N, C-alpha and C positions, 0 to 999 in steps of 0.2 A: 504494499499500501503504499502512497504517499502522503508525506504531511507538508505542510508550508509553516514557517515560524510566523510568530503574530507579536511578537514579545520578545523583547530583549533578556538578556541574561541565560542565556545557555550556551553551552560552550563545546566544544566539538576536542581533537588530537591538535589542531594546528590555534585555537585559539576562538577568540568568539561567531560564534553563527549569523551573522546578520540579518535581520527582517524579511520578510518576506521570501527566505533562502526557501527551496523545494528539497525536500530529503526522502530516497525511498528507502524505506524501513520494511522487515518483518513480521512486528508486532507493531502495537499502538504502545506509543511510549507515556503509559501510565503516569509518572511521576514530572512529565513535562507539562500534567493536567493546566490548561489556559494560557495555553503559552502557543500553541501550535493550534491548526485546525487542519481537521482530513480532506483531500485534492480528490484524491481514487481510491478507494477502498475495490478493492475484489467482489467479484460478485458470491454467494454463496453456493459452495457446490450441488449442482443441481439446478441451481435458482434460471436458468439458462429455458426448461422445461416449466412450463407455466401448466397447471390443471386450473380447465376452466370448466367442465365439465366432469367433477369426477362419478366414478362408477356406483348408482342409484340402486343396489336389490331389491328395494321394497316396487320399483318401479320398473324395473327391467321385465320384458318376457321372458320365456323358459330358454328359445333359441338364445337370448342377451347374454343369461343367466350361462349356461351348459359354454359356450364362448371364454362368457369371464374366466370361468372355473379352469377352462382348458388351459386357455393361456397364463394362470397361475399355477399350471400343474399339480390342480385336484381332480384325482380321480373319482370321478360319481360314478355310485353303485349305481344299480341294474334295478329297475324299477323305483329310479328316486323321482320324489312330485316334484312340483314346485316350490313348495313351502319344505324341499328336503335342501332345493337346492339354493335356496334363499338362506337358508341357515348356514350352508356350506358355503356361500359368499361372505358373509358376514364373519365368519370366522379370523 
């Protein structure tokens, strides 16, 4: 992530860090609280995939339930009813 120094009084290996300097850091420097601002923070892992319509077992048809369970690798017992499929999908 990248931070920008907003207040004087911070020192690096070569002396004072000028206000306005942008620095790449691996973690947020909490000891410097109030003297920097976040410029760029990497997106959390998996955040590039938005879930806009999560699966709803209560509203799914039998076909949708079977497809969902197959995608999850769930073995569907012979003779399973829609009620059984919904219960499996909610696990």
